N, C-alpha and C positions, 0 to 999 in steps of 0.2 A: 532735214531728216530728224535732227534732235528735237526740233520744235514740234514736229508732228507726233513723235513718240511721247514727248512730255504732255502734249494735249490729250493723247489717248489715255495716259496714266491718270491724269487729273479727272477726265470724264469717268473712268472706271472707279476711281475713289469716290467721286460724287454720287454715283449710282449706288455703290456699296453703303455709303453713309445714309442715304435715303432709305435703303432697304433695312438697315439696322435700326434706324430711328423709328420706323413704323412697327418693328417687332418688340421694342422696349415698352414696358408698362407705363401708362400715363397716370400721373397722380392727379386725381380729381380734387375739386374743391371739397372742403369739409362737408360731410353728409348732412342733409337737412333732417332735422329731428322734430317729431311732433310729440305732444303730450299724450299720455295714456292713463286710464284709470287703473291699469294693472300695476301692482307694486312688487310682486314676486312671480317668478316663473320657476318651473322644475324641469330638469333635463329628463327626457324619456329614453335616451341612449347616451353613449359616450359622445359628448358634444364639445366641439372645438370652440375655444374662446379666441377671438380674433381682434386685431388692432383696428379694424374698420368693418363697415357693413357690406362685405362681399367676400366671395371665396378667394379673391385675388389678394386679400390682406393676409398678413402673417399670422400664423397660429402661435399664441403665446401661453395657452393653458388648456385645461380640459375640465369639464363638469362630468361627473359620474351620473348614471341613471338615479333619479331621485334627489340629487343634489339641487339646492335652490340658489337662486341669484336674485339680488335686488335690482329691479328695473328702474332706470332713470329716463327712459324715452323709447320711442319706436321710430324706425327709419321711415322716411316719407313714402316709401313704396310698400310699407307694412311687412317687409320680409326679414327684418333684423331687429332684435331687442338690443338697446343700449343698456348695459348693466354696470354696476359697480364691480370693478376687478377685485378679486380676493386680496390682492396686494396693494390696492389703492388706485385711484384714477378711474377711467371708464374704458370699457371693452365692449365687444359685440358678440352676440350668439344668434343663431338662426331662430326666426320666429315661426318656422314651418311647424304645423301641428304634428308632423312625423317625428320631430326632434325635441320640441319643448312645449310646455303647456302652462297657461296662467294658473296660479294657485292662490293668489291674494290680490284684493282690489282695495282702492281707496274707499273709505266710508263716507 
């Protein structure tokens, strides 16, 4: 009887562990970045600055409408600008034309 109960508890715990692991975010490999002739973009709205190229990455800052950022690359899917963070390092902002627009290019 105790063995049967222990087996039931272990099976329930295994099912719970599988369910929880599929609900947790998966950290993908570093984003593929391509070069771009764009050197600066301007925010068109209050624009979140993120740690990576997706809405699942943490918000670490904000660009105000009209505020510019220096571009260091473009995500492989063309949806995110990699920028120089105002405090150093690299961050990401949306490349959607609803949220940002290029304002300077390499000559």
